[in-house]
N, C-alpha and C positions, 0 to 999 in steps of 0.2 A: 217826277220825284214822288216816291211812295213813302208814306208815313204810317206807322202803326204804333199806337200807344194804348196799352191795356193795363188796367189794374184789376187783379183777380185773386181769388183764394185758391183756385186750382193750380196744379203744377203745369209746367209747359215742357214741350219736347224740343230739345236743342236741335236735333237733325231737321225737324220740320221748319223751325225758324230760320236756320241757315239756308235750307233749300228755297224757301220763299224769297229771301233776299237775293240769292244767287240767280234765280230765274227771272228777275225783274227786267233785265236789259242785257243784250249781248255786248254792250260797251263796258260792262262791269269787269274790272281787272282785279279787284280786291274786295273781300268780305272779311271784316274784322268782327269777332264776337267776344263777348264777355259774359260769364255766368257767375254770379255771386252766390255763395253758400252761407248758411247759418253756421257760425263757429260754435264749438262746444265750450268755449271759455271767453271771459272778458275780464281783463285786468286780474289775471290769475284766479278768478272765481269761475267755477263750473256753471255752465248754463243748462238748465233743464228744458227751457222753451223760450221762444221769442214771439212776442205778439205785436203785430203791426196794425195800427188803426189809421183810418183816413176819412176824409169828407168826400163822398162820391160827387163827381162833377168838378169840384174844386181841385182835387188831386190830379185828375186827368188834364184839366186846363193848365195847371202848373207844369206838368210834364210836357205837354204840347208846346208851351212857351220855350222850354229848354231845347226841344228838338228844332223848333223854328230858328233859334239862335245858332244852332249847329249848321242848319241848312244855309244860313246867310253867310257863314264864315268859310265853309268848304263846299266844293263841287260834289254833291252827293246824289246818288241814284235812289237810295232807299235807307230808311232808318226804322228800326223796331226797338221799342222799349216795353218790356213787360215787368211789372212789379207786383209781387204777391203781397197779400194782406191776410190777416187772421193769425191763428196760432201755428207756429212752425217749430220743428225740432232740429237739433244739430244735424248737419249734413243736408238738410232740405235746400232746394234751390229757392233763392229769394228774389233775384233780379236777373234779367237778360237785357243786354244792349247789343244790338247788331247794326253795323253800318256797311253799306255797299257804295263803292266809288270806283271811278276808272283807275285810280292810282292808290297804292298802299299808304303813302304818307297821309293823305287826306282821311282815309278810313281809320287809321290808327289814331290820329290826332282828334278826330271827331268823337270816336268812342271814348277816349280818355277824357275829353271835355265833358261829354254827357255824364260819365260816372262821377267826375268831380262835382258837377252841379247836383246830381241826384243825392250824393252823400251829404250835401249841405243845405239844399234848398227845396227838396221835394216835400210836399205837404203830407208827410207820413210821420206818425208818432210811434216810437218803438219802446216796448218795455220787455225786460227779461225777468224770468223766474229762476231763482237759484236757491236751493235748500229751503223752499217754501216761502221765500221772500221775493216780492216783486219790486222792481225799481225801473225808473225811466232811463233811457239811453240818451246821453247828450252828444252833440256833435264834437268830434275830437279836434284839437288844435291842428293836428297834422292834416286833417281834411280841409280845414280853413286855409292853411298854407298852400296846399295843392291847388285850391281854387284861385288863389291870388295870381298865379302865372297867367290865367286867362283874362283876368280883369285889368292887368297892367297894360294891355295892348288891345287895340280893336282889330288887329289883323292876326291871322294864324302865325305861330312861330315858324 
């Protein structure tokens, strides 16, 4: 099982990340990837920039815990999580989640699980700048509800 967890300010290359996962093992039958982008609006307000802050070491440890939980729930060959920090602009790539497994169901479910946990539990703090005003981004109720489906059962759906 290959695990890659990175927190960085630099952008990442989707093709490189996919290739790395695909080439891990000949038994891989599915690679599921997700790339999140910075939106240009939040609750009908235009976003000029998004800034992500973190505690080096603690953030990576929390992301590794989430990846470990996915590895324990599904038969995976590889997982890659990259989260950017610093100042980002609309349309910038912010997060990459890639999962390699022998079967598509496990890959899709693990990727979905990882994103639900990243949206609610990652040790990252986000603020947006809009029209010269800066405000903190709170976790949405919809993200908390999405997470509940994973906490209601100890086995994959």
